[in-house]
PDB file of all heavy atoms in Angstrom:
ATOM      1  N   MET A   1      70.633 126.464 112.842  1.00  0.00           N
ATOM      2  CA  MET A   1      71.158 127.726 112.382  1.00  0.00           C
ATOM      3  C   MET A   1      71.101 128.706 113.562  1.00  0.00           C
ATOM      4  O   MET A   1      70.049 128.904 114.148  1.00  0.00           O
ATOM      5  CB  MET A   1      70.292 128.208 111.224  1.00  0.00           C
ATOM      6  CG  MET A   1      70.945 129.192 110.334  1.00  0.00           C
ATOM      7  SD  MET A   1      69.944 129.620 108.884  1.00  0.00           S
ATOM      8  CE  MET A   1      69.624 128.051 108.136  1.00  0.00           C
ATOM      9  N   SER A   2      72.211 129.303 113.873  1.00  0.00           N
ATOM     10  CA  SER A   2      72.258 130.173 115.043  1.00  0.00           C
ATOM     11  C   SER A   2      71.694 131.566 114.742  1.00  0.00           C
ATOM     12  O   SER A   2      71.667 132.008 113.589  1.00  0.00           O
ATOM     13  CB  SER A   2      73.698 130.317 115.538  1.00  0.00           C
ATOM     14  OG  SER A   2      74.443 131.161 114.684  1.00  0.00           O
ATOM     15  N   ARG A   3      71.272 132.226 115.783  1.00  0.00           N
ATOM     16  CA  ARG A   3      70.766 133.605 115.640  1.00  0.00           C
ATOM     17  C   ARG A   3      71.858 134.518 115.124  1.00  0.00           C
ATOM     18  O   ARG A   3      71.598 135.431 114.336  1.00  0.00           O
ATOM     19  CB  ARG A   3      70.240 134.122 116.974  1.00  0.00           C
ATOM     20  CG  ARG A   3      68.985 133.427 117.415  1.00  0.00           C
ATOM     21  CD  ARG A   3      68.474 134.002 118.696  1.00  0.00           C
ATOM     22  NE  ARG A   3      69.439 133.729 119.770  1.00  0.00           N
ATOM     23  CZ  ARG A   3      69.287 134.079 121.015  1.00  0.00           C
ATOM     24  NH1 ARG A   3      68.194 134.713 121.379  1.00  0.00           N
ATOM     25  NH2 ARG A   3      70.193 133.800 121.913  1.00  0.00           N
ATOM     26  N   THR A   4      73.096 134.279 115.562  1.00  0.00           N
ATOM     27  CA  THR A   4      74.221 135.096 115.109  1.00  0.00           C
ATOM     28  C   THR A   4      74.410 134.962 113.609  1.00  0.00           C
ATOM     29  O   THR A   4      74.597 135.951 112.899  1.00  0.00           O
ATOM     30  CB  THR A   4      75.512 134.688 115.849  1.00  0.00           C
ATOM     31  OG1 THR A   4      75.306 134.853 117.249  1.00  0.00           O
ATOM     32  CG2 THR A   4      76.691 135.522 115.391  1.00  0.00           C
ATOM     33  N   TYR A   5      74.354 133.732 113.103  1.00  0.00           N
ATOM     34  CA  TYR A   5      74.507 133.484 111.668  1.00  0.00           C
ATOM     35  C   TYR A   5      73.413 134.186 110.875  1.00  0.00           C
ATOM     36  O   TYR A   5      73.690 134.869 109.886  1.00  0.00           O
ATOM     37  CB  TYR A   5      74.496 131.975 111.406  1.00  0.00           C
ATOM     38  CG  TYR A   5      74.602 131.586 109.960  1.00  0.00           C
ATOM     39  CD1 TYR A   5      75.771 131.778 109.245  1.00  0.00           C
ATOM     40  CD2 TYR A   5      73.519 131.018 109.292  1.00  0.00           C
ATOM     41  CE1 TYR A   5      75.871 131.413 107.914  1.00  0.00           C
ATOM     42  CE2 TYR A   5      73.608 130.645 107.965  1.00  0.00           C
ATOM     43  CZ  TYR A   5      74.787 130.849 107.283  1.00  0.00           C
ATOM     44  OH  TYR A   5      74.881 130.497 105.963  1.00  0.00           O
ATOM     45  N   VAL A   6      72.170 134.058 111.322  1.00  0.00           N
ATOM     46  CA  VAL A   6      71.050 134.698 110.624  1.00  0.00           C
ATOM     47  C   VAL A   6      71.216 136.214 110.656  1.00  0.00           C
ATOM     48  O   VAL A   6      70.999 136.898 109.652  1.00  0.00           O
ATOM     49  CB  VAL A   6      69.699 134.265 111.235  1.00  0.00           C
ATOM     50  CG1 VAL A   6      68.552 135.052 110.625  1.00  0.00           C
ATOM     51  CG2 VAL A   6      69.491 132.768 111.035  1.00  0.00           C
ATOM     52  N   SER A   7      71.629 136.749 111.785  1.00  0.00           N
ATOM     53  CA  SER A   7      71.847 138.187 111.901  1.00  0.00           C
ATOM     54  C   SER A   7      72.929 138.658 110.939  1.00  0.00           C
ATOM     55  O   SER A   7      72.803 139.712 110.301  1.00  0.00           O
ATOM     56  CB  SER A   7      72.228 138.528 113.337  1.00  0.00           C
ATOM     57  OG  SER A   7      72.522 139.885 113.468  1.00  0.00           O
ATOM     58  N   GLU A   8      74.004 137.883 110.815  1.00  0.00           N
ATOM     59  CA  GLU A   8      75.074 138.237 109.885  1.00  0.00           C
ATOM     60  C   GLU A   8      74.587 138.210 108.443  1.00  0.00           C
ATOM     61  O   GLU A   8      74.986 139.050 107.627  1.00  0.00           O
ATOM     62  CB  GLU A   8      76.264 137.303 110.076  1.00  0.00           C
ATOM     63  CG  GLU A   8      76.994 137.537 111.379  1.00  0.00           C
ATOM     64  CD  GLU A   8      78.031 136.485 111.684  1.00  0.00           C
ATOM     65  OE1 GLU A   8      78.058 135.421 111.018  1.00  0.00           O
ATOM     66  OE2 GLU A   8      78.817 136.705 112.628  1.00  0.00           O
ATOM     67  N   ILE A   9      73.720 137.274 108.121  1.00  0.00           N
ATOM     68  CA  ILE A   9      73.129 137.226 106.777  1.00  0.00           C
ATOM     69  C   ILE A   9      72.297 138.475 106.540  1.00  0.00           C
ATOM     70  O   ILE A   9      72.417 139.135 105.507  1.00  0.00           O
ATOM     71  CB  ILE A   9      72.258 135.963 106.596  1.00  0.00           C
ATOM     72  CG1 ILE A   9      73.112 134.705 106.626  1.00  0.00           C
ATOM     73  CG2 ILE A   9      71.457 136.043 105.295  1.00  0.00           C
ATOM     74  CD1 ILE A   9      72.310 133.422 106.744  1.00  0.00           C
ATOM     75  N   GLU A  10      71.465 138.827 107.514  1.00  0.00           N
ATOM     76  CA  GLU A  10      70.601 139.993 107.388  1.00  0.00           C
ATOM     77  C   GLU A  10      71.403 141.278 107.194  1.00  0.00           C
ATOM     78  O   GLU A  10      70.980 142.169 106.461  1.00  0.00           O
ATOM     79  CB  GLU A  10      69.715 140.142 108.624  1.00  0.00           C
ATOM     80  CG  GLU A  10      68.672 139.076 108.757  1.00  0.00           C
ATOM     81  CD  GLU A  10      67.902 139.168 110.054  1.00  0.00           C
ATOM     82  OE1 GLU A  10      68.449 139.662 111.065  1.00  0.00           O
ATOM     83  OE2 GLU A  10      66.743 138.737 110.052  1.00  0.00           O
ATOM     84  N   ARG A  11      72.536 141.366 107.850  1.00  0.00           N
ATOM     85  CA  ARG A  11      73.367 142.571 107.752  1.00  0.00           C
ATOM     86  C   ARG A  11      74.312 142.539 106.549  1.00  0.00           C
ATOM     87  O   ARG A  11      75.075 143.478 106.336  1.00  0.00           O
ATOM     88  CB  ARG A  11      74.169 142.743 109.035  1.00  0.00           C
ATOM     89  CG  ARG A  11      73.306 143.076 110.231  1.00  0.00           C
ATOM     90  CD  ARG A  11      74.147 143.484 111.438  1.00  0.00           C
ATOM     91  NE  ARG A  11      75.279 142.627 111.681  1.00  0.00           N
ATOM     92  CZ  ARG A  11      75.342 141.657 112.600  1.00  0.00           C
ATOM     93  NH1 ARG A  11      74.305 141.419 113.357  1.00  0.00           N
ATOM     94  NH2 ARG A  11      76.431 140.944 112.756  1.00  0.00           N
ATOM     95  N   GLY A  12      74.276 141.458 105.775  1.00  0.00           N
ATOM     96  CA  GLY A  12      75.130 141.352 104.604  1.00  0.00           C
ATOM     97  C   GLY A  12      76.577 141.038 104.937  1.00  0.00           C
ATOM     98  O   GLY A  12      77.461 141.253 104.114  1.00  0.00           O
ATOM     99  N   GLU A  13      76.822 140.518 106.131  1.00  0.00           N
ATOM    100  CA  GLU A  13      78.175 140.178 106.544  1.00  0.00           C
ATOM    101  C   GLU A  13      78.548 138.748 106.186  1.00  0.00           C
ATOM    102  O   GLU A  13      79.711 138.374 106.276  1.00  0.00           O
ATOM    103  CB  GLU A  13      78.331 140.380 108.053  1.00  0.00           C
ATOM    104  CG  GLU A  13      78.158 141.822 108.468  1.00  0.00           C
ATOM    105  CD  GLU A  13      78.173 142.011 109.967  1.00  0.00           C
ATOM    106  OE1 GLU A  13      78.281 141.020 110.708  1.00  0.00           O
ATOM    107  OE2 GLU A  13      78.068 143.170 110.398  1.00  0.00           O
ATOM    108  N   ARG A  14      77.583 137.940 105.820  1.00  0.00           N
ATOM    109  CA  ARG A  14      77.789 136.536 105.478  1.00  0.00           C
ATOM    110  C   ARG A  14      77.097 136.223 104.173  1.00  0.00           C
ATOM    111  O   ARG A  14      76.030 136.730 103.887  1.00  0.00           O
ATOM    112  CB  ARG A  14      77.161 135.628 106.532  1.00  0.00           C
ATOM    113  CG  ARG A  14      77.899 135.467 107.773  1.00  0.00           C
ATOM    114  CD  ARG A  14      78.889 134.332 107.616  1.00  0.00           C
ATOM    115  NE  ARG A  14      79.285 133.860 108.915  1.00  0.00           N
ATOM    116  CZ  ARG A  14      79.465 132.604 109.205  1.00  0.00           C
ATOM    117  NH1 ARG A  14      79.261 131.677 108.326  1.00  0.00           N
ATOM    118  NH2 ARG A  14      79.858 132.254 110.386  1.00  0.00           N
ATOM    119  N   ASN A  15      77.701 135.352 103.411  1.00  0.00           N
ATOM    120  CA  ASN A  15      77.021 134.781 102.255  1.00  0.00           C
ATOM    121  C   ASN A  15      76.236 133.570 102.742  1.00  0.00           C
ATOM    122  O   ASN A  15      76.647 132.898 103.681  1.00  0.00           O
ATOM    123  CB  ASN A  15      78.022 134.359 101.188  1.00  0.00           C
ATOM    124  CG  ASN A  15      78.709 135.538 100.558  1.00  0.00           C
ATOM    125  OD1 ASN A  15      78.096 136.577 100.346  1.00  0.00           O
ATOM    126  ND2 ASN A  15      79.978 135.395 100.282  1.00  0.00           N
ATOM    127  N   VAL A  16      75.129 133.297 102.089  1.00  0.00           N
ATOM    128  CA  VAL A  16      74.288 132.188 102.516  1.00  0.00           C
ATOM    129  C   VAL A  16      74.165 131.181 101.382  1.00  0.00           C
ATOM    130  O   VAL A  16      74.042 131.565 100.222  1.00  0.00           O
ATOM    131  CB  VAL A  16      72.900 132.702 102.979  1.00  0.00           C
ATOM    132  CG1 VAL A  16      72.165 133.404 101.877  1.00  0.00           C
ATOM    133  CG2 VAL A  16      72.064 131.606 103.568  1.00  0.00           C
ATOM    134  N   SER A  17      74.228 129.914 101.713  1.00  0.00           N
ATOM    135  CA  SER A  17      74.096 128.874 100.699  1.00  0.00           C
ATOM    136  C   SER A  17      72.623 128.717 100.323  1.00  0.00           C
ATOM    137  O   SER A  17      71.724 129.101 101.070  1.00  0.00           O
ATOM    138  CB  SER A  17      74.635 127.538 101.221  1.00  0.00           C
ATOM    139  OG  SER A  17      73.763 127.012 102.212  1.00  0.00           O
ATOM    140  N   ILE A  18      72.386 128.130  99.180  1.00  0.00           N
ATOM    141  CA  ILE A  18      71.014 127.908  98.730  1.00  0.00           C
ATOM    142  C   ILE A  18      70.291 126.953  99.679  1.00  0.00           C
ATOM    143  O   ILE A  18      69.093 127.102  99.922  1.00  0.00           O
ATOM    144  CB  ILE A  18      70.970 127.412  97.262  1.00  0.00           C
ATOM    145  CG1 ILE A  18      69.562 127.501  96.696  1.00  0.00           C
ATOM    146  CG2 ILE A  18      71.522 126.018  97.141  1.00  0.00           C
ATOM    147  CD1 ILE A  18      69.064 128.894  96.472  1.00  0.00           C
ATOM    148  N   ASP A  19      71.020 126.007 100.259  1.00  0.00           N
ATOM    149  CA  ASP A  19      70.405 125.087 101.222  1.00  0.00           C
ATOM    150  C   ASP A  19      69.917 125.839 102.452  1.00  0.00           C
ATOM    151  O   ASP A  19      68.809 125.604 102.938  1.00  0.00           O
ATOM    152  CB  ASP A  19      71.389 123.997 101.637  1.00  0.00           C
ATOM    153  CG  ASP A  19      71.723 123.043 100.504  1.00  0.00           C
ATOM    154  OD1 ASP A  19      70.881 122.878  99.593  1.00  0.00           O
ATOM    155  OD2 ASP A  19      72.818 122.465 100.540  1.00  0.00           O
ATOM    156  N   ASN A  20      70.747 126.748 102.961  1.00  0.00           N
ATOM    157  CA  ASN A  20      70.334 127.528 104.125  1.00  0.00           C
ATOM    158  C   ASN A  20      69.223 128.513 103.775  1.00  0.00           C
ATOM    159  O   ASN A  20      68.364 128.800 104.611  1.00  0.00           O
ATOM    160  CB  ASN A  20      71.523 128.242 104.752  1.00  0.00           C
ATOM    161  CG  ASN A  20      72.393 127.312 105.552  1.00  0.00           C
ATOM    162  OD1 ASN A  20      71.970 126.234 105.948  1.00  0.00           O
ATOM    163  ND2 ASN A  20      73.618 127.714 105.800  1.00  0.00           N
ATOM    164  N   MET A  21      69.237 129.026 102.556  1.00  0.00           N
ATOM    165  CA  MET A  21      68.129 129.897 102.136  1.00  0.00           C
ATOM    166  C   MET A  21      66.823 129.116 102.124  1.00  0.00           C
ATOM    167  O   MET A  21      65.780 129.630 102.529  1.00  0.00           O
ATOM    168  CB  MET A  21      68.406 130.499 100.754  1.00  0.00           C
ATOM    169  CG  MET A  21      69.476 131.552 100.787  1.00  0.00           C
ATOM    170  SD  MET A  21      69.761 132.289  99.178  1.00  0.00           S
ATOM    171  CE  MET A  21      68.293 133.250  99.009  1.00  0.00           C
ATOM    172  N   GLY A  22      66.891 127.875 101.679  1.00  0.00           N
ATOM    173  CA  GLY A  22      65.709 127.021 101.695  1.00  0.00           C
ATOM    174  C   GLY A  22      65.218 126.773 103.110  1.00  0.00           C
ATOM    175  O   GLY A  22      64.016 126.801 103.383  1.00  0.00           O
ATOM    176  N   ALA A  23      66.153 126.551 104.032  1.00  0.00           N
ATOM    177  CA  ALA A  23      65.785 126.337 105.433  1.00  0.00           C
ATOM    178  C   ALA A  23      65.151 127.588 106.026  1.00  0.00           C
ATOM    179  O   ALA A  23      64.169 127.507 106.772  1.00  0.00           O
ATOM    180  CB  ALA A  23      67.011 125.925 106.238  1.00  0.00           C
ATOM    181  N   LEU A  24      65.689 128.749 105.692  1.00  0.00           N
ATOM    182  CA  LEU A  24      65.104 130.001 106.174  1.00  0.00           C
ATOM    183  C   LEU A  24      63.706 130.208 105.609  1.00  0.00           C
ATOM    184  O   LEU A  24      62.792 130.630 106.325  1.00  0.00           O
ATOM    185  CB  LEU A  24      65.993 131.191 105.802  1.00  0.00           C
ATOM    186  CG  LEU A  24      67.294 131.319 106.575  1.00  0.00           C
ATOM    187  CD1 LEU A  24      68.189 132.371 105.940  1.00  0.00           C
ATOM    188  CD2 LEU A  24      67.021 131.643 108.031  1.00  0.00           C
ATOM    189  N   ALA A  25      63.533 129.922 104.332  1.00  0.00           N
ATOM    190  CA  ALA A  25      62.213 130.058 103.710  1.00  0.00           C
ATOM    191  C   ALA A  25      61.208 129.141 104.391  1.00  0.00           C
ATOM    192  O   ALA A  25      60.077 129.562 104.689  1.00  0.00           O
ATOM    193  CB  ALA A  25      62.292 129.758 102.210  1.00  0.00           C
ATOM    194  N   ASP A  26      61.613 127.909 104.662  1.00  0.00           N
ATOM    195  CA  ASP A  26      60.728 126.969 105.355  1.00  0.00           C
ATOM    196  C   ASP A  26      60.352 127.496 106.735  1.00  0.00           C
ATOM    197  O   ASP A  26      59.196 127.452 107.141  1.00  0.00           O
ATOM    198  CB  ASP A  26      61.391 125.599 105.496  1.00  0.00           C
ATOM    199  CG  ASP A  26      61.471 124.841 104.185  1.00  0.00           C
ATOM    200  OD1 ASP A  26      60.759 125.213 103.220  1.00  0.00           O
ATOM    201  OD2 ASP A  26      62.259 123.868 104.119  1.00  0.00           O
ATOM    202  N   ALA A  27      61.353 128.002 107.463  1.00  0.00           N
ATOM    203  CA  ALA A  27      61.103 128.508 108.814  1.00  0.00           C
ATOM    204  C   ALA A  27      60.162 129.718 108.797  1.00  0.00           C
ATOM    205  O   ALA A  27      59.366 129.902 109.712  1.00  0.00           O
ATOM    206  CB  ALA A  27      62.419 128.879 109.476  1.00  0.00           C
ATOM    207  N   LEU A  28      60.267 130.515 107.734  1.00  0.00           N
ATOM    208  CA  LEU A  28      59.416 131.705 107.622  1.00  0.00           C
ATOM    209  C   LEU A  28      58.058 131.400 107.006  1.00  0.00           C
ATOM    210  O   LEU A  28      57.170 132.252 106.996  1.00  0.00           O
ATOM    211  CB  LEU A  28      60.127 132.774 106.784  1.00  0.00           C
ATOM    212  CG  LEU A  28      61.389 133.365 107.405  1.00  0.00           C
ATOM    213  CD1 LEU A  28      62.129 134.208 106.373  1.00  0.00           C
ATOM    214  CD2 LEU A  28      61.046 134.182 108.641  1.00  0.00           C
ATOM    215  N   GLY A  29      57.925 130.201 106.442  1.00  0.00           N
ATOM    216  CA  GLY A  29      56.663 129.817 105.815  1.00  0.00           C
ATOM    217  C   GLY A  29      56.410 130.512 104.492  1.00  0.00           C
ATOM    218  O   GLY A  29      55.272 130.805 104.143  1.00  0.00           O
ATOM    219  N   VAL A  30      57.504 130.797 103.758  1.00  0.00           N
ATOM    220  CA  VAL A  30      57.385 131.434 102.451  1.00  0.00           C
ATOM    221  C   VAL A  30      58.108 130.582 101.413  1.00  0.00           C
ATOM    222  O   VAL A  30      58.921 129.723 101.750  1.00  0.00           O
ATOM    223  CB  VAL A  30      57.964 132.868 102.444  1.00  0.00           C
ATOM    224  CG1 VAL A  30      57.224 133.756 103.417  1.00  0.00           C
ATOM    225  CG2 VAL A  30      59.441 132.872 102.736  1.00  0.00           C
ATOM    226  N   GLU A  31      57.808 130.836 100.164  1.00  0.00           N
ATOM    227  CA  GLU A  31      58.504 130.157  99.077  1.00  0.00           C
ATOM    228  C   GLU A  31      59.910 130.736  98.944  1.00  0.00           C
ATOM    229  O   GLU A  31      60.116 131.941  99.159  1.00  0.00           O
ATOM    230  CB  GLU A  31      57.754 130.350  97.754  1.00  0.00           C
ATOM    231  CG  GLU A  31      56.385 129.714  97.725  1.00  0.00           C
ATOM    232  CD  GLU A  31      56.453 128.200  97.697  1.00  0.00           C
ATOM    233  OE1 GLU A  31      57.388 127.658  97.094  1.00  0.00           O
ATOM    234  OE2 GLU A  31      55.554 127.573  98.282  1.00  0.00           O
ATOM    235  N   LEU A  32      60.870 129.893  98.594  1.00  0.00           N
ATOM    236  CA  LEU A  32      62.248 130.349  98.411  1.00  0.00           C
ATOM    237  C   LEU A  32      62.306 131.490  97.402  1.00  0.00           C
ATOM    238  O   LEU A  32      63.020 132.474  97.613  1.00  0.00           O
ATOM    239  CB  LEU A  32      63.138 129.187  97.968  1.00  0.00           C
ATOM    240  CG  LEU A  32      64.592 129.527  97.676  1.00  0.00           C
ATOM    241  CD1 LEU A  32      65.260 130.164  98.877  1.00  0.00           C
ATOM    242  CD2 LEU A  32      65.336 128.295  97.232  1.00  0.00           C
ATOM    243  N   ARG A  33      61.534 131.395  96.345  1.00  0.00           N
ATOM    244  CA  ARG A  33      61.583 132.439  95.311  1.00  0.00           C
ATOM    245  C   ARG A  33      61.176 133.800  95.872  1.00  0.00           C
ATOM    246  O   ARG A  33      61.586 134.839  95.361  1.00  0.00           O
ATOM    247  CB  ARG A  33      60.734 132.064  94.114  1.00  0.00           C
ATOM    248  CG  ARG A  33      59.255 132.045  94.384  1.00  0.00           C
ATOM    249  CD  ARG A  33      58.450 131.777  93.106  1.00  0.00           C
ATOM    250  NE  ARG A  33      57.072 131.576  93.452  1.00  0.00           N
ATOM    251  CZ  ARG A  33      56.476 130.401  93.573  1.00  0.00           C
ATOM    252  NH1 ARG A  33      57.166 129.306  93.338  1.00  0.00           N
ATOM    253  NH2 ARG A  33      55.227 130.310  93.905  1.00  0.00           N
ATOM    254  N   ASP A  34      60.375 133.820  96.939  1.00  0.00           N
ATOM    255  CA  ASP A  34      59.984 135.091  97.539  1.00  0.00           C
ATOM    256  C   ASP A  34      61.137 135.739  98.296  1.00  0.00           C
ATOM    257  O   ASP A  34      61.152 136.950  98.489  1.00  0.00           O
ATOM    258  CB  ASP A  34      58.787 134.901  98.478  1.00  0.00           C
ATOM    259  CG  ASP A  34      57.522 134.519  97.728  1.00  0.00           C
ATOM    260  OD1 ASP A  34      57.430 134.828  96.519  1.00  0.00           O
ATOM    261  OD2 ASP A  34      56.641 133.895  98.338  1.00  0.00           O
ATOM    262  N   LEU A  35      62.112 134.943  98.719  1.00  0.00           N
ATOM    263  CA  LEU A  35      63.294 135.501  99.379  1.00  0.00           C
ATOM    264  C   LEU A  35      64.287 136.071  98.379  1.00  0.00           C
ATOM    265  O   LEU A  35      65.123 136.895  98.745  1.00  0.00           O
ATOM    266  CB  LEU A  35      64.008 134.428 100.215  1.00  0.00           C
ATOM    267  CG  LEU A  35      63.293 133.934 101.455  1.00  0.00           C
ATOM    268  CD1 LEU A  35      64.170 132.911 102.174  1.00  0.00           C
ATOM    269  CD2 LEU A  35      62.947 135.067 102.390  1.00  0.00           C
ATOM    270  N   VAL A  36      64.206 135.627  97.157  1.00  0.00           N
ATOM    271  CA  VAL A  36      65.171 136.066  96.140  1.00  0.00           C
ATOM    272  C   VAL A  36      64.477 136.739  94.963  1.00  0.00           C
ATOM    273  O   VAL A  36      64.868 136.573  93.822  1.00  0.00           O
ATOM    274  CB  VAL A  36      66.053 134.891  95.655  1.00  0.00           C
ATOM    275  CG1 VAL A  36      66.950 134.415  96.763  1.00  0.00           C
ATOM    276  CG2 VAL A  36      65.214 133.750  95.137  1.00  0.00           C
ATOM    277  N   ASP A  37      63.463 137.528  95.247  1.00  0.00           N
ATOM    278  CA  ASP A  37      62.714 138.243  94.214  1.00  0.00           C
ATOM    279  C   ASP A  37      63.663 139.155  93.433  1.00  0.00           C
ATOM    280  O   ASP A  37      64.222 140.097  93.989  1.00  0.00           O
ATOM    281  CB  ASP A  37      61.617 139.070  94.872  1.00  0.00           C
ATOM    282  CG  ASP A  37      60.759 139.834  93.884  1.00  0.00           C
ATOM    283  OD1 ASP A  37      60.975 139.692  92.660  1.00  0.00           O
ATOM    284  OD2 ASP A  37      59.874 140.563  94.334  1.00  0.00           O
ATOM    285  N   PRO A  38      63.892 138.881  92.152  1.00  0.00           N
ATOM    286  CA  PRO A  38      64.851 139.662  91.368  1.00  0.00           C
ATOM    287  C   PRO A  38      64.480 141.141  91.265  1.00  0.00           C
ATOM    288  O   PRO A  38      65.366 141.972  91.112  1.00  0.00           O
ATOM    289  CB  PRO A  38      64.844 139.002  89.993  1.00  0.00           C
ATOM    290  CG  PRO A  38      63.740 138.032  89.979  1.00  0.00           C
ATOM    291  CD  PRO A  38      63.265 137.829  91.374  1.00  0.00           C
ATOM    292  N   GLU A  39      63.229 141.488  91.389  1.00  0.00           N
ATOM    293  CA  GLU A  39      62.839 142.895  91.311  1.00  0.00           C
ATOM    294  C   GLU A  39      63.405 143.703  92.476  1.00  0.00           C
ATOM    295  O   GLU A  39      63.624 144.903  92.354  1.00  0.00           O
ATOM    296  CB  GLU A  39      61.322 143.017  91.252  1.00  0.00           C
ATOM    297  CG  GLU A  39      60.741 142.529  89.946  1.00  0.00           C
ATOM    298  CD  GLU A  39      59.244 142.752  89.847  1.00  0.00           C
ATOM    299  OE1 GLU A  39      58.711 143.577  90.607  1.00  0.00           O
ATOM    300  OE2 GLU A  39      58.628 142.100  89.000  1.00  0.00           O
ATOM    301  N   MET A  40      63.660 143.036  93.586  1.00  0.00           N
ATOM    302  CA  MET A  40      64.222 143.730  94.739  1.00  0.00           C
ATOM    303  C   MET A  40      65.675 144.120  94.509  1.00  0.00           C
ATOM    304  O   MET A  40      66.207 144.999  95.165  1.00  0.00           O
ATOM    305  CB  MET A  40      64.138 142.846  95.987  1.00  0.00           C
ATOM    306  CG  MET A  40      62.735 142.606  96.458  1.00  0.00           C
ATOM    307  SD  MET A  40      62.694 141.587  97.940  1.00  0.00           S
ATOM    308  CE  MET A  40      63.555 142.637  99.094  1.00  0.00           C
ATOM    309  N   PHE A  41      66.338 143.449  93.565  1.00  0.00           N
ATOM    310  CA  PHE A  41      67.756 143.656  93.352  1.00  0.00           C
ATOM    311  C   PHE A  41      68.060 144.256  91.984  1.00  0.00           C
ATOM    312  O   PHE A  41      69.172 144.165  91.503  1.00  0.00           O
ATOM    313  CB  PHE A  41      68.496 142.321  93.507  1.00  0.00           C
ATOM    314  CG  PHE A  41      68.233 141.672  94.826  1.00  0.00           C
ATOM    315  CD1 PHE A  41      67.340 140.623  94.939  1.00  0.00           C
ATOM    316  CD2 PHE A  41      68.848 142.136  95.964  1.00  0.00           C
ATOM    317  CE1 PHE A  41      67.086 140.037  96.164  1.00  0.00           C
ATOM    318  CE2 PHE A  41      68.608 141.558  97.194  1.00  0.00           C
ATOM    319  CZ  PHE A  41      67.724 140.514  97.293  1.00  0.00           C
ATOM    320  N   GLY A  42      67.087 144.895  91.377  1.00  0.00           N
ATOM    321  CA  GLY A  42      67.221 145.416  90.021  1.00  0.00           C
ATOM    322  C   GLY A  42      68.414 146.332  89.817  1.00  0.00           C
ATOM    323  O   GLY A  42      69.091 146.249  88.812  1.00  0.00           O
ATOM    324  N   GLY A  43      68.707 147.209  90.748  1.00  0.00           N
ATOM    325  CA  GLY A  43      69.794 148.175  90.565  1.00  0.00           C
ATOM    326  C   GLY A  43      71.163 147.664  90.967  1.00  0.00           C
ATOM    327  O   GLY A  43      72.171 148.314  90.700  1.00  0.00           O
ATOM    328  N   LEU A  44      71.250 146.503  91.578  1.00  0.00           N
ATOM    329  CA  LEU A  44      72.541 146.018  92.053  1.00  0.00           C
ATOM    330  C   LEU A  44      73.518 145.704  90.937  1.00  0.00           C
ATOM    331  O   LEU A  44      74.696 146.001  91.035  1.00  0.00           O
ATOM    332  CB  LEU A  44      72.362 144.785  92.943  1.00  0.00           C
ATOM    333  CG  LEU A  44      71.712 145.030  94.285  1.00  0.00           C
ATOM    334  CD1 LEU A  44      71.586 143.713  95.050  1.00  0.00           C
ATOM    335  CD2 LEU A  44      72.488 146.025  95.110  1.00  0.00           C
ATOM    336  N   LEU A  45      73.040 145.116  89.860  1.00  0.00           N
ATOM    337  CA  LEU A  45      73.933 144.793  88.749  1.00  0.00           C
ATOM    338  C   LEU A  45      74.479 146.046  88.123  1.00  0.00           C
ATOM    339  O   LEU A  45      75.648 146.110  87.760  1.00  0.00           O
ATOM    340  CB  LEU A  45      73.228 143.928  87.709  1.00  0.00           C
ATOM    341  CG  LEU A  45      72.970 142.485  88.110  1.00  0.00           C
ATOM    342  CD1 LEU A  45      72.196 141.757  87.008  1.00  0.00           C
ATOM    343  CD2 LEU A  45      74.258 141.760  88.401  1.00  0.00           C
ATOM    344  N   ASP A  46      73.645 147.071  87.996  1.00  0.00           N
ATOM    345  CA  ASP A  46      74.120 148.333  87.439  1.00  0.00           C
ATOM    346  C   ASP A  46      75.234 148.933  88.298  1.00  0.00           C
ATOM    347  O   ASP A  46      76.234 149.413  87.799  1.00  0.00           O
ATOM    348  CB  ASP A  46      72.961 149.335  87.322  1.00  0.00           C
ATOM    349  CG  ASP A  46      71.917 148.892  86.323  1.00  0.00           C
ATOM    350  OD1 ASP A  46      72.252 148.119  85.400  1.00  0.00           O
ATOM    351  OD2 ASP A  46      70.757 149.312  86.467  1.00  0.00           O
ATOM    352  N   LYS A  47      75.062 148.891  89.623  1.00  0.00           N
ATOM    353  CA  LYS A  47      76.063 149.416  90.541  1.00  0.00           C
ATOM    354  C   LYS A  47      77.350 148.591  90.475  1.00  0.00           C
ATOM    355  O   LYS A  47      78.441 149.135  90.551  1.00  0.00           O
ATOM    356  CB  LYS A  47      75.523 149.427  91.968  1.00  0.00           C
ATOM    357  CG  LYS A  47      74.436 150.446  92.182  1.00  0.00           C
ATOM    358  CD  LYS A  47      73.926 150.382  93.612  1.00  0.00           C
ATOM    359  CE  LYS A  47      72.739 151.307  93.790  1.00  0.00           C
ATOM    360  NZ  LYS A  47      72.198 151.218  95.161  1.00  0.00           N
ATOM    361  N   ALA A  48      77.218 147.275  90.353  1.00  0.00           N
ATOM    362  CA  ALA A  48      78.379 146.387  90.338  1.00  0.00           C
ATOM    363  C   ALA A  48      79.196 146.565  89.067  1.00  0.00           C
ATOM    364  O   ALA A  48      80.416 146.368  89.074  1.00  0.00           O
ATOM    365  CB  ALA A  48      77.935 144.941  90.474  1.00  0.00           C
ATOM    366  N   ASN A  49      78.553 146.941  87.983  1.00  0.00           N
ATOM    367  CA  ASN A  49      79.242 147.079  86.704  1.00  0.00           C
ATOM    368  C   ASN A  49      79.926 148.440  86.537  1.00  0.00           C
ATOM    369  O   ASN A  49      80.569 148.679  85.541  1.00  0.00           O
ATOM    370  CB  ASN A  49      78.282 146.835  85.551  1.00  0.00           C
ATOM    371  CG  ASN A  49      77.843 145.384  85.470  1.00  0.00           C
ATOM    372  OD1 ASN A  49      78.614 144.479  85.796  1.00  0.00           O
ATOM    373  ND2 ASN A  49      76.614 145.153  85.069  1.00  0.00           N
ATOM    374  N   LYS A  50      79.778 149.308  87.502  1.00  0.00           N
ATOM    375  CA  LYS A  50      80.396 150.654  87.404  1.00  0.00           C
ATOM    376  C   LYS A  50      81.788 150.647  87.951  1.00  0.00           C
ATOM    377  O   LYS A  50      82.220 149.904  88.706  1.00  0.00           O
ATOM    378  CB  LYS A  50      79.541 151.684  88.144  1.00  0.00           C
ATOM    379  CG  LYS A  50      78.266 151.972  87.395  1.00  0.00           C
ATOM    380  CD  LYS A  50      77.477 153.048  88.095  1.00  0.00           C
ATOM    381  CE  LYS A  50      76.202 153.308  87.313  1.00  0.00           C
ATOM    382  NZ  LYS A  50      75.411 154.346  87.860  1.00  0.00           N
TER     383      LYS A  50
END
């Protein structure tokens, strides 16, 4: 996985597959669920539905 790709993910310019999310979690030494904590995204659905 290139630094450019990871940077684009971080900036929200790229969508990331679940496989790549798993690879990132492994590289960071965290559980995948910690990368996708739903509490961090609580207001996004409300904004999307407006």
